[in-house]
C-alpha positions in Angstrom: 0.6 36.9 22.5 -2.2 39.3 20.9 -4.2 38.1 18.1 -2.5 40.7 16.2 1.1 39.4 17.3 0.1 35.8 16.0 -1.1 36.9 12.9 2.0 39.0 12.1 4.1 36.0 13.4 2.4 33.6 11.1 2.7 36.0 8.0 6.6 36.0 8.6 6.3 32.4 8.9 4.6 31.9 5.5 7.1 34.3 4.0 10.1 32.4 5.2 8.5 29.2 4.1 7.9 30.6 0.8 11.8 31.7 0.3 12.7 27.9 1.4 10.5 26.8 -1.3 12.2 28.8 -3.6 15.0 26.0 -3.4 12.6 23.3 -5.1 10.7 20.3 -4.2 13.7 17.9 -4.1 13.2 15.7 -1.2 9.5 16.0 -1.1 8.5 14.1 -4.3 7.6 11.0 -2.1 5.5 13.2 0.2 3.6 14.8 -2.7 3.2 11.1 -4.3 2.0 9.6 -1.1 -0.6 11.9 -0.2 -1.8 12.2 -3.9 -1.9 8.4 -4.4 -4.6 7.7 -1.6 -6.6 11.0 -2.4 -6.5 10.1 -6.1 -8.0 6.7 -4.9 -10.7 8.5 -2.8 -11.7 11.0 -5.5 -11.9 8.4 -8.1 -14.1 6.3 -6.2 -16.3 8.9 -5.1 -16.4 10.6 -8.6 -17.4 7.0 -10.3 -20.0 6.5 -7.7 -21.6 10.2 -8.4 -21.3 9.8 -12.1 -23.6 6.4 -11.9 -25.6 8.2 -9.3 -26.0 11.4 -11.6 -26.8 8.6 -14.4 -29.3 7.5 -12.2 -31.0 10.6 -11.5 -31.2 11.5 -14.9 -31.9 8.1 -16.3 -34.3 7.0 -13.7 -37.5 7.3 -15.6 -35.7 5.3 -18.8 -34.1 2.6 -16.6 -37.2 1.9 -15.1 -39.6 2.2 -18.3 -41.7 4.7 -16.6 -42.2 6.7 -13.4 -42.8 3.7 -11.4 -43.3 0.0 -11.4 -45.4 -2.5 -9.5 -44.1 -6.1 -9.4 -44.8 -9.5 -8.1 -44.1 -13.0 -8.7 -46.9 -15.6 -9.5 -50.0 -13.3 -9.8 -51.1 -11.5 -12.7 -52.7 -7.9 -11.7 -56.6 -8.3 -11.2 -59.1 -6.5 -13.0 -59.7 -4.0 -9.8 -56.0 -3.9 -9.5 -55.2 -2.8 -13.2 -58.2 -0.6 -13.2 -56.7 1.4 -10.1 -53.4 1.7 -11.9 -54.7 2.9 -15.2 -56.3 5.8 -13.3 -52.6 6.7 -12.5 -51.4 7.3 -15.8 -50.3 5.0 -18.5 -49.1 1.8 -17.9 -47.5 -1.2 -19.8 -47.6 -5.0 -18.7 -44.7 -7.4 -19.2 -44.1 -10.9 -17.8 -40.6 -12.4 -17.4 -39.6 -16.1 -16.2 -36.9 -18.6 -17.1 -37.1 -20.9 -20.0 -35.2 -23.6 -22.1 -34.7 -22.2 -25.6 -34.1 -25.0 -28.2 -33.1 -25.3 -31.8 -35.6 -26.9 -33.8 -33.3 -30.1 -34.7 -32.6 -30.4 -30.7 -29.0 -30.4 -31.3 -28.6 -27.3 -28.8 -30.6 -25.6 -25.8 -29.7 -22.8 -23.4 -31.5 -21.4 -20.5 -33.0 -17.5 -21.2 -34.8 -15.0 -19.8 -38.3 -14.9 -21.5 -40.1 -11.6 -21.2 -43.4 -10.9 -22.7 -44.5 -7.3 -23.4 -47.6 -5.3 -24.4 -48.1 -2.7 -27.2 -47.3 -0.1 -25.1 -44.2 -1.2 -24.2 -41.7 0.8 -23.7 -43.4 3.8 -21.7 -39.9 5.5 -21.4 -36.4 4.7 -22.9 -35.6 3.2 -26.4 -36.0 -0.8 -27.3 -33.3 -0.8 -30.0 -33.3 -3.8 -32.2 -31.0 -4.9 -35.4 -31.2 -2.4 -38.5 -35.0 -1.9 -40.2 -36.7 -4.2 -37.1 -39.6 -2.5 -35.5 -41.0 -3.6 -32.3 -44.3 -4.6 -34.1 -42.9 -6.6 -36.8 -40.0 -8.3 -34.3 -42.3 -9.0 -31.4 -46.2 -8.4 -32.2 -46.3 -10.1 -35.7 -47.6 -13.3 -34.5 -45.2 -16.6 -32.8 -42.0 -14.2 -33.7 -39.3 -13.1 -30.9 -36.2 -10.8 -30.4 -33.5 -12.4 -29.0 -30.1 -11.4 -27.5 -27.0 -11.9 -29.8 -25.3 -13.8 -27.4 -28.0 -16.3 -27.7 -27.9 -16.5 -31.4 -24.3 -17.1 -31.4 -24.5 -19.6 -28.6 -27.2 -21.5 -30.6 -25.9 -21.1 -34.2 -29.4 -19.1 -35.3 -29.9 -15.9 -37.2 -32.9 -13.7 -37.8 -35.2 -15.8 -40.1 -34.3 -19.1 -38.2 -36.8 -20.5 -35.6 -36.4 -21.8 -32.1 -38.6 -24.1 -29.8 -39.5 -22.3 -26.4 -42.0 -24.2 -24.3 -44.7 -25.9 -26.8 -44.2 -23.1 -29.3 -42.0 -22.8 -32.3 -41.1 -19.0 -32.5 -39.4 -17.4 -35.5 -36.5 -15.0 -34.7 -37.0 -11.8 -36.1 -34.4 -9.3 -34.9 -31.7 -9.2 -32.1 -32.0 -6.9 -29.1 -29.3 -4.5 -28.9 -30.5 -2.3 -26.1 -33.1 -2.8 -23.5 -34.5 0.3 -21.6 -35.3 -1.6 -18.4 -32.7 -4.5 -18.4 -31.3 -3.6 -14.9 -34.3 -2.7 -13.0 -35.8 -6.1 -13.9 -35.1 -9.0 -11.6 -31.5 -10.7 -11.9 -31.7 -12.7 -15.3 -30.2 -16.3 -15.4 -29.6 -16.3 -19.1 -29.6 -14.0 -22.4 -33.0 -11.9 -23.0 -35.9 -13.2 -25.5 -38.5 -10.7 -26.1 -41.8 -11.7 -27.2 -45.6 -10.4 -26.9 -47.6 -11.3 -23.9 -49.9 -13.6 -26.4 -47.1 -15.4 -27.4 -45.6 -15.7 -23.8 -49.1 -17.4 -23.2 -48.9 -19.6 -26.1 -45.9 -21.1 -25.1 -47.7 -23.0 -22.4 -45.1 -22.1 -19.6 -47.5 -19.5 -17.9 -49.7 -21.9 -15.5 -50.7 -21.6 -12.0 -47.6 -21.7 -9.8 -45.2 -21.1 -12.4 -42.3 -18.5 -11.7 -43.4 -15.6 -13.6 -42.7 -12.0 -12.7 -45.0 -9.9 -13.9 -44.4 -6.1 -13.9 -46.7 -3.0 -14.4 -45.2 0.4 -15.4 -46.7 3.2 -14.7 -46.1 7.0 -16.4 -47.6 9.8 -14.5 -49.7 12.5 -16.4 -47.8 15.1 -17.4 -44.3 16.0 -16.0 -45.6 14.7 -12.5 -43.1 12.0 -12.4 -40.4 14.7 -12.3 -41.9 15.7 -8.9 -40.4 13.7 -5.8 -43.9 14.6 -4.0 -45.9 13.4 -6.7 -44.1 9.8 -6.7 -44.2 9.9 -2.9 -47.9 10.3 -3.0 -48.2 7.4 -5.8 -46.5 5.1 -3.0 -49.0 6.2 -0.2 -51.8 5.9 -2.3 -50.8 2.3 -3.7 -50.5 1.2 0.2 -54.3 2.5 1.0 -56.0 1.2 -2.1 -54.2 -2.0 -2.6 -52.8 -3.0 1.1 -52.6 -7.0 0.1 -51.4 -6.5 -3.3 -48.0 -7.8 -2.5 -46.5 -5.4 -5.3 -42.9 -4.2 -4.9 -43.1 -0.8 -5.7 -40.0 1.2 -7.2 -40.0 4.9 -8.4 -37.6 6.9 -10.9 -35.8 8.2 -7.8 -33.8 4.9 -7.7 -34.9 2.7 -10.3 -32.9 -0.5 -9.1 -32.1 -0.4 -5.5 -30.0 -3.4 -5.5 -27.8 -1.5 -8.0 -27.8 1.3 -6.1 -26.9 -0.9 -2.7 -24.3 -2.5 -4.6 -22.7 1.0 -6.0 -22.8 2.3 -2.5 -21.3 -0.9 -0.5 -18.4 -0.9 -3.4 -17.9 3.2 -2.8 -17.6 2.2 0.8 -15.0 -0.7 0.8 -12.8 1.0 -2.0 -12.9 4.4 -0.1 -11.4 1.9 2.9 -9.0 0.8 0.7 -8.1 4.4 -0.1 -7.8 5.4 3.4 -5.6 2.4 4.0 -3.3 3.4 1.3 -3.4 7.3 2.5 -2.8 6.1 6.3 0.3 3.6 4.8 1.7 6.6 2.5 1.3 8.8 5.9 4.7 7.1 7.1 5.9 8.2 3.8 5.0 12.0 4.7 6.7 11.4 8.3 9.7 10.0 6.6 9.9 12.8 4.3 9.2 15.5 6.7 12.3 14.0 8.8 14.3 13.6 5.6 13.5 17.6 5.1 14.3 18.7 8.4 17.8 16.3 8.5 18.9 18.4 5.6 17.5 21.6 7.2 19.4 21.1 10.1 21.9 24.1 9.7 19.0 26.5 8.8 17.2 25.6 12.1 20.4 26.0 14.1 20.9 28.9 12.4 17.3 30.6 13.2 17.5 29.3 16.6 21.0 31.0 16.9 19.4 34.6 15.5 16.6 34.6 18.1 13.5 32.2 16.6 11.2 31.0 18.9 10.5 26.9 19.0 6.7 28.4 17.8 8.3 30.6 15.0 10.5 27.5 13.6 7.1 25.2 13.8 5.4 27.5 12.2 7.7 28.3 9.1 8.0 24.4 8.4 4.5 23.7 9.2 3.8 26.2 6.7 6.0 24.5 4.1 4.4 21.1 4.9 1.0 22.2 4.3 1.8 24.0 1.1 3.3 20.8 0.0 0.1 18.7 1.4 -2.2 20.8 -0.7 -0.1 20.4 -4.1 -0.2 16.5 -3.1 -3.9 17.1 -2.5 -4.6 19.0 -5.6 -2.4 16.4 -7.8 -4.6 13.6 -6.2 -7.7 15.4 -7.1 -7.0 15.8 -10.5 -5.7 12.3 -11.2 -8.9 11.2 -9.2 -11.2 13.2 -11.8 -9.3 11.7 -14.7 -10.2 8.1 -13.8 -13.8 8.2 -14.4 -13.8 9.3 -17.8 -11.0 6.8 -18.9 -13.2 3.9 -16.9 -16.3 5.3 -19.0 -14.1 5.2 -22.2 -12.9 1.7 -21.8 -15.9 0.0 -20.0 -18.6 2.3 -20.8 -20.9 -0.8 -22.3 -20.0 -2.9 -19.6 -21.4 -0.6 -17.3 -25.3 -1.2 -16.2 -26.1 2.7 -17.1 -24.4 5.4 -18.7 -22.3 7.2 -16.5 -22.9 11.2 -16.1 -19.2 12.6 -15.9 -20.5 14.7 -12.9 -19.1 15.2 -9.2 -20.4 16.3 -6.3 -18.8 19.2 -4.1 -18.9 16.5 -1.1 -17.0 13.9 -2.8 -14.1 16.3 -3.1 -14.2 17.8 0.0 -14.2 14.4 1.6 -11.2 13.3 -0.2 -9.1 16.6 0.2 -10.1 16.4 3.8 -8.7 12.9 4.5 -5.6 14.0 2.4 -4.9 17.0 4.7 -5.9 15.3 7.8 -3.3 12.5 7.1 -0.3 14.7 6.0 -1.1 16.9 9.2 -1.5 13.7 11.6 2.0 12.2 10.2 3.8 15.4 9.8 3.0 16.7 13.5 5.6 14.3 15.0 8.8 15.1 13.1 7.7 18.5 13.4 7.2 18.8 16.6 10.5 17.3 17.7 12.7 19.4 15.7 10.9 22.5 17.5 12.2 21.5 21.0 16.3 21.6 20.1 18.9 24.3 20.7 21.2 25.5 17.9 23.9 23.9 20.1 22.6 20.4 19.6 21.3 20.6 16.0 25.0 21.6 15.1 26.8 19.1 17.2 24.6 16.1 16.3 24.2 17.3 12.6 24.4 13.5 11.5 23.2 11.7 14.2 19.0 11.0 14.9 17.4 13.6 16.6 16.1 12.2 19.5 12.9 13.2 21.6 8.9 13.9 21.6 6.7 16.8 20.5 5.1 18.8 23.4 2.1 17.8 24.9 -0.3 20.1 23.0 0.7 18.6 19.6 0.3 15.2 21.1 -3.0 16.2 22.1 -3.6 17.4 18.5 -2.7 14.3 16.9 -4.9 12.1 19.0 -7.9 14.6 17.7 -7.0 14.3 14.3 -6.5 10.2 14.4 -9.9 10.2 16.3 -11.7 12.7 13.6 -10.3 10.0 10.7 -11.5 7.1 12.5 -15.1 8.7 13.1 -15.4 9.8 9.5 -14.5 6.4 8.3 -17.1 4.7 10.6 -20.0 7.5 10.0 -19.8 7.3 6.3 -20.1 3.4 6.0 -23.4 1.5 5.9 -22.0 -0.9 8.6 -20.7 1.0 11.4 -19.3 -2.1 13.2 -17.4 -3.5 10.0 -15.7 0.1 9.6 -15.2 0.5 13.0 -13.5 -3.3 13.2 -11.5 -2.0 10.3 -10.0 1.2 11.7 -9.4 -1.0 14.8 -7.9 -3.5 12.7 -5.6 -0.9 11.0 -4.2 0.8 14.1 -3.5 -2.5 15.8 -1.4 -3.6 12.4 0.3 -0.2 12.8 1.2 -0.6 16.5 2.3 -4.2 16.0 4.7 -3.2 13.1 6.0 -0.1 15.1 6.4 -2.4 18.3 8.1 -5.3 16.3 10.5 -2.7 14.1 11.6 -1.7 17.4 12.3 -5.0 18.6 14.1 -6.2 15.8 16.4 -2.9 15.9 16.8 -3.9 19.6 17.6 -7.7 18.8 20.3 -6.4 16.2 21.9 -4.4 18.6 22.3 -7.3 20.9 23.3 -10.0 18.7 26.8 -10.9 18.4 28.4 -9.9 15.0 29.2 -12.8 12.6 32.6 -12.9 11.1 31.7 -12.4 7.7 32.0 -8.7 7.3 29.0 -8.1 5.0 26.7 -9.7 7.7 28.2 -8.0 10.6 27.8 -4.7 8.4 24.2 -5.3 7.7 23.2 -6.4 11.2 24.6 -3.3 12.4 22.8 -1.2 9.9 19.6 -2.6 10.8 20.5 -2.1 14.9 21.6 1.7 14.2 19.3 4.1 15.8 18.8 6.0 12.4 18.8 2.8 10.1 15.8 1.4 7.9 14.4 -1.1 10.1 11.5 0.8 11.6 10.5 2.6 8.5 10.7 -0.7 6.3 8.9 -2.9 8.8 5.8 0.0 9.3 5.5 0.7 5.8 5.9 -2.3 3.7 4.4 -4.4 6.4 0.9 -2.5 6.3 0.7 -3.0 2.5 1.9 -6.7 2.5 -0.5 -7.6 5.4 -3.4 -6.4 3.2 -2.4 -8.1 0.4 -1.5 -11.6 2.4 -5.1 -11.2 3.5 -6.9 -10.7 0.3 -4.7 -13.5 -1.3 -5.2 -16.2 1.8 -9.0 -15.1 1.7 -9.4 -15.5 -2.1 -7.5 -18.8 -2.2 -9.8 -20.1 0.9 -13.1 -19.2 -1.3 -12.1 -20.6 -4.2 -11.0 -23.8 -2.0 -14.7 -23.8 -0.9 -16.1 -23.3 -4.2 -13.8 -26.2 -5.8 -13.2 -28.7 -3.4 -15.4 -28.4 -0.6 -18.2 -29.3 -2.9 -20.6 -32.1 -1.2 -19.6 -35.7 -2.5 -22.5 -36.2 -3.8 -23.8 -32.6 -5.4 -26.5 -32.8 -7.7 -26.0 -33.0 -11.2 -29.1 -30.6 -12.3 -31.7 -28.7 -10.8 -35.1 -29.0 -12.4 -37.2 -26.0 -12.3 -41.1 -25.2 -12.8 -42.0 -28.9 -13.0 -46.0 -28.5 -12.6 -47.3 -31.0 -9.5 -48.9 -33.0 -12.1 -46.2 -33.6 -13.7 -43.6 -34.5 -11.2 -44.1 -38.3 -11.0 -44.2 -38.8 -14.7 -41.4 -36.8 -15.0 -39.7 -39.1 -12.3 -40.6 -42.3 -14.3 -39.1 -40.8 -17.4 -35.5 -39.9 -15.8 -35.4 -43.4 -13.8 -36.3 -44.9 -17.3 -33.5 -43.1 -18.8 -31.1 -43.2 -15.8 -32.0 -46.1 -13.5 -29.2 -45.4 -11.2 -30.5 -41.6 -11.0 -31.7 -40.1 -7.6 -34.4 -37.8 -7.6 -35.7 -35.2 -4.6 -38.4 -32.9 -5.1 -39.8 -29.7 -2.9 -43.2 -27.7 -3.4 -41.5 -23.9 -4.9 -43.7 -20.9 -4.4 -42.3 -17.2 -4.4 -43.6 -14.7 -1.7 -42.9 -11.6 -0.2 -41.8 -10.9 3.4 -44.3 -8.2 4.9 -44.0 -8.4 8.6 -41.9 -10.1 11.3 -43.7 -10.1 14.5 -45.3 -6.9 15.3 -43.0 -4.7 12.7 -43.3 -4.1 9.0 -40.0 -5.1 6.9 -39.5 -1.4 6.2 -39.0 -0.5 9.8 -36.6 -3.4 10.4 -33.0 -2.1 10.5 -31.5 -5.7 9.6 -27.4 -6.0 9.6 -26.3 -6.3 5.8 -25.6 -9.6 5.7 -29.3 -10.5 6.8 -31.3 -7.6 4.7 -31.2 -9.6 1.7 -34.2 -11.7 3.4 -36.5 -8.3 3.7 -36.1 -7.2 0.0 -38.0 -8.7 -3.0 -39.4 -12.0 -3.5 -38.7 -14.9 -1.3 -38.6 -18.7 -2.3 -41.0 -20.5 0.2 -42.1 -24.4 0.5 -43.8 -26.7 2.5 -43.0 -30.0 3.9 -43.9 -32.7 6.7 -40.6 -33.8 7.6 -36.9 -31.5 8.2 -35.9 -30.8 4.7 -32.2 -32.7 4.0 -29.1 -30.8 4.6 -31.1 -29.0 7.7 -30.7 -30.1 11.4 -33.5 -28.8 14.0 -31.6 -26.7 16.8 -34.6 -25.2 18.5 -38.3 -26.2 19.1 -40.3 -29.1 17.4 -41.1 -29.9 14.2 -44.7 -30.5 13.4 -46.3 -33.8 13.0 -47.7 -35.4 9.8 -51.2 -34.7 8.8 -51.0 -31.2 10.8 -54.2 -29.2 10.6 -53.7 -26.5 13.3 -52.5 -23.0 12.8 -50.3 -21.9 10.3 -46.7 -22.9 11.2 -43.1 -22.0 9.9 -39.4 -23.2 10.3 -37.1 -20.5 10.2 -33.1 -20.8 9.6 -31.8 -20.4 13.1 -28.9 -17.9 12.2 -31.0 -15.3 9.8 -33.8 -15.4 12.7 -31.1 -14.2 15.2 -29.9 -11.5 13.0 -33.5 -10.3 12.7 -34.5 -10.6 16.1 -37.0 -13.3 15.8 -37.5 -16.6 17.3 -40.1 -19.5 18.4 -43.3 -17.7 19.1 -42.8 -15.0 16.7 -45.1 -14.4 13.5 -44.3 -14.3 10.1 -46.2 -12.6 7.5 -45.8 -13.1 3.5 -47.5 -12.4 0.9 -48.4 -15.4 -1.6 -50.2 -15.0 -5.2 -51.5 -11.6 -3.9 -52.7 -13.0 -0.3 -51.2 -12.2 3.0 -50.5 -15.5 5.1 -49.4 -15.3 8.7 -47.5 -18.0 10.6 -46.1 -18.8 13.7 -42.4 -19.9 13.9 -42.7 -23.3 15.5 -38.8 -24.5 15.3 -35.1 -23.3 13.9 -33.1 -25.1 11.8 -29.5 -24.9 11.1 -29.0 -25.3 7.4 -26.0 -26.5 5.6 -26.4 -24.5 2.1 -23.1 -25.8 0.8 -24.5 -29.1 0.4 -26.7 -28.2 -2.6 -29.8 -29.8 -1.0 -33.3 -28.4 -1.6 -33.4 -25.8 1.2 -35.3 -22.5 2.2 -35.2 -19.9 4.5 -38.8 -20.6 5.3 -40.4 -23.7 5.3 -44.1 -23.9 6.3 -46.3 -26.6 7.6 -48.3 -28.4 4.4 -51.5 -27.0 5.5 -50.2 -23.4 5.0 -49.6 -23.6 1.2 -50.6 -27.0 0.1 -53.7 -25.5 -1.6 -51.8 -22.5 -3.2 -51.1 -23.2 -7.0 -47.4 -23.9 -7.5 -44.8 -25.8 -9.1 -41.8 -28.4 -7.9 -38.1 -27.6 -7.3 -36.3 -30.8 -8.1 -32.5 -31.9 -8.1 -31.4 -34.9 -10.2 -28.1 -36.4 -8.8 -26.1 -39.1 -11.5 -23.5 -41.6 -10.6 -20.3 -40.2 -10.9 -19.3 -42.4 -13.8 -21.8 -40.6 -15.9 -20.1 -39.3 -19.1 -21.0 -35.7 -20.1 -22.8 -36.4 -23.1 -25.0 -39.1 -21.2 -25.8 -36.1 -18.8 -26.8 -33.6 -21.8 -28.6 -36.4 -23.6 -31.2 -36.7 -20.9 -31.4 -33.1 -20.3 -32.5 -33.0 -23.9 -35.1 -35.9 -23.2 -36.6 -33.9 -20.5 -36.7 -30.8 -22.7 -38.7 -32.6 -25.4 -40.7 -34.9 -23.1 -41.6 -31.6 -20.8 -40.8 -28.1 -22.7 -42.0 -26.0 -19.8 -39.4 -27.5 -17.7 -36.0 -25.9 -17.1 -33.1 -28.1 -16.4 -30.1 -26.3 -15.1 -26.7 -28.1 -15.1 -25.1 -27.4 -11.8 -21.4 -27.3 -12.8 -22.4 -24.4 -15.3 -24.1 -22.6 -12.4 -21.0 -22.9 -10.0 -18.5 -22.0 -13.2 -20.5 -19.1 -14.0 -20.3 -17.9 -10.3 -16.9 -18.6 -10.5 -16.1 -16.1 -13.4 -18.0 -13.4 -11.7 -16.4 -14.1 -8.6 -12.7 -14.3 -10.3 -13.6 -10.6 -11.4 -14.6 -9.5 -8.2 -11.5 -10.6 -6.4 -9.1 -9.6 -9.4 -10.9 -5.9 -8.6 -10.3 -6.2 -5.0 -6.6 -7.5 -5.6 -6.0 -4.4 -7.7 -7.5 -2.1 -5.0 -5.3 -3.8 -2.3 -2.2 -3.4 -5.0 -2.9 0.5 -4.3 -1.9 0.1 -0.7 0.7 -1.8 -1.7 2.0 0.8 -4.2 1.7 3.2 -1.2 3.9 1.2 0.8 6.4 1.0 -2.0 6.4 4.7 -2.0 6.8 4.8 1.6 9.7 2.1 1.2 11.2 4.4 -1.1 11.1 7.7 1.3 12.3 5.2 4.2 15.5 4.6 2.4 15.9 8.7 1.2 15.6 9.3 5.0 18.8 7.3 5.9 20.6 8.4 2.5 23.2 10.9 4.0 24.1 8.3 6.6 24.4 5.9 4.1 26.8 8.3 1.9 28.9 9.0 4.5 29.2 5.4 5.6 30.1 4.4 2.4 32.6 6.6 1.5 34.5 6.3 5.0 34.4 2.3 4.1 35.7 3.1 0.7 38.4 5.2 2.2 39.5 2.2 4.6 39.6 0.1 1.8 36.5 -1.6 1.5 35.8 -2.6 -2.1 32.4 -2.0 -3.9 31.4 -5.6 -3.8 31.9 -5.5 -0.2 29.4 -2.6 0.2 26.9 -3.8 -2.0 27.2 -7.1 -0.4 26.5 -5.5 3.2 23.5 -3.8 1.7 21.9 -6.6 -0.1 22.1 -8.8 3.1 20.5 -6.3 5.0 17.6 -5.3 2.7 17.1 -9.2 2.3 16.8 -9.6 6.1 14.6 -6.6 6.3 12.7 -8.2 3.7 11.8 -11.7 5.4 11.1 -9.9 8.5 8.8 -7.6 7.0 6.8 -10.2 4.7 7.2 -13.1 7.7 5.3 -10.3 9.7 3.0 -9.2 7.4 1.9 -13.2 6.4 1.2 -13.8 10.2 -1.0 -10.8 10.5 -2.5 -11.2 7.2 -3.0 -14.9 8.0 -4.9 -13.9 11.2 -7.0 -11.4 9.5 -8.1 -13.7 6.6 -8.9 -16.4 9.0 -11.2 -13.9 11.1 -12.8 -12.6 7.6 -13.2 -16.4 6.2 -14.5 -18.2 9.4 -16.2 -15.4 11.1 -17.7 -13.0 8.9 -18.4 -15.3 5.6 -18.6 -18.5 7.9 -16.9 -21.1 5.9 -14.0 -23.2 6.5 -10.8 -21.7 6.4 -7.9 -23.7 4.5 -4.2 -22.0 4.4 -2.9 -21.7 0.9 1.0 -21.7 1.1 1.3 -20.4 -2.5 -0.3 -17.0 -1.5 2.1 -17.2 1.4 5.2 -17.5 -1.2 3.8 -15.0 -3.6 3.5 -12.1 -0.5 7.1 -13.1 0.6 8.5 -12.9 -3.3 6.5 -9.8 -3.5 8.1 -8.2 -0.2 11.7 -9.4 -1.2 11.3 -8.1 -5.0 10.5 -4.8 -3.5 12.9 -4.2 -0.8 15.5 -5.5 -2.8 14.6 -3.0 -6.2 14.5 -0.1 -3.9 17.6 -1.0 -2.1 19.3 -1.6 -5.1 18.9 1.9 -6.7 19.5 3.2 -2.7 22.9 1.4 -3.1 24.1 2.7 -6.7 22.9 6.1 -5.6 25.4 5.7 -2.5 28.1 4.1 -4.5 28.1 7.2 -6.5 29.2 9.6 -4.2 32.5 10.8 -4.4 34.6 10.7 -1.1 36.3 14.0 -1.1 33.4 16.5 -1.7 31.4 14.4 0.8 34.5 14.5 3.5 34.4 18.1 3.1 31.0 19.0 3.6 30.7 16.8 6.8 
């Protein structure tokens, strides 16, 4: 056929499709809902990410507190370094560290994040304090401070009251309502207390080796900071002028790389969840198209009788499907774009930045492309089968299910569409391996459920019918060629598999965190203990609690610069190991293998070792980073580069809560560097909470520069954050379940005509409503149990792989999570099945029989 002929054929097909659609969208509501739901999730995720990225781009200067920042641990900038920074533009210095703030009567204390600032702070953005308070009055007017309102409430103090911080009595002048560079600063461990640099120095907390993060914000002259080239030039110049300074440099283009990376990973994860919902909804698309074609058998037969070709029949109904897919995609895009404003209005205060409600064309195109690809992929199979049958067969088999496969060309197109979906999911993910495993697992789940659906159908056909009529009819329906078995198992099973996976993984992680703690986990981590004070502090603890156990380890902070012959910027590490290469790392030295570690390769250095600098590296991370025994490691400590050779590899049991580090150096490497001691205090199990707190207060009074963190409080804080994350994951998984529910509704609608005719015939033969309802409920119950059982098995396997192989913790099975999945499956199938049965029983016998 010529190009003109094909064009005319398509125009005629669109005209016929438009006429068909004049009858309304009946039967296609599930189709539209399935497409819209998946597109909505992907659009919402993209739109929210775009909004936060736009906020980063616009507010980058305010978030960072300048055009660029230079930060490092321990060492304050030298005069030479400050002079170079001052040549670049205006600068502002700040120093932040952990500390303990106490009421002056000693009754309450809390861990805080203490931050000292100069008079130039902030170079950009606005610091908001309580009404009437200025920065000079609240921070720079002597030993005064501005504090987070949460701290004031926690310690029951108000502006005008005093707190003890370190060795200094500090008056609280105001509350901090908004801090411009809060998220660009390091992860905080407590509420903020803002003081001047002079007050910070007078607390006595800033000593050699103390964990102080010094940060220098730079504001370039004029509007130079708005030009990416100027920011890149600043980074390059810093590398040449301060090659061994150890500064971590950040600029306004990406003011908080950790937040950006977290947002990107969250986007990728939720996009995969949305794609799962869309693919699960694809089964509903196939069901809806099958239902639609089932209702149009006479129309198709008439068209074929009047001379319509296979391609014309296909074109007419493909045009309708694409029109309806466009409606579903449009609805999904609209709903998805409405979610970010709702999130911003409801949770705007909880977001790290003010979201800019703008959406990139790329996000919309991605969501729309996913929607159309899935709609076409799942619609081609029923469309392809419908075009291959003669008019006589269609008239004759009006009620029976059409059998057969689409033509070869359509099968090739379907394979190409599936490959395109998988390629898009993999290429758009940070971890290609995880995305590829996700796609492979999803395909496996579809294949297993499709195969098991067919298997259950065949088993029901061969099963001996029980004497009870309701059960016999239920088993007969399960084994029927056009029954619900395949659709229900495939659609609901995929959603429940994901939910079972999330529920079991969540239960295993909670079990790991709560009941798998070591038998003698420490009660307190004690930070910032000066070397000279460690022995007196140990004596004090043993005097107050003679049965206590105290362990200490030297503690420094350093930034990893090179591994082997590669700079860390040039190393492409897997996501689970990337954290080692970014920011500052805890460092220590030891004469012996630390408690909680086991040597797996190489030899430990002897006592009194005085040779070349050596380091012990955590074995699993060493493998992921591509280093081993003999490789060199360069770290910057206190502004000085230190290079050591890896002498051995250790397996570390982090869950033991013993004092362990990724890198442990030989003593001769770091012993002369100024540092503090990190210690743990383990008390007898019978020690009361009051005794624990009193010991912490005694330490605080005797050593005000020391920070004692109660381990249980830290674990509870982590559990609270973890619980919120898992709740979000469960909600995301619920979207997939909702897609499965929609598909289930479509599956029931697919067999509705056969069910109506069957019920009418049974009623005509004398069957009561009770028997028909009983038969249907028995069928739905059997399908629910079969679906949930299969989903639980697959979900258990997936959860085990995720927990044991990816998270690498011990998997513990939760029957409660399993029962929740079973109950959910049963409730959904029975609910939709009950609605379907009610609609069937409403049918009147005479009109139904006449129409057939």
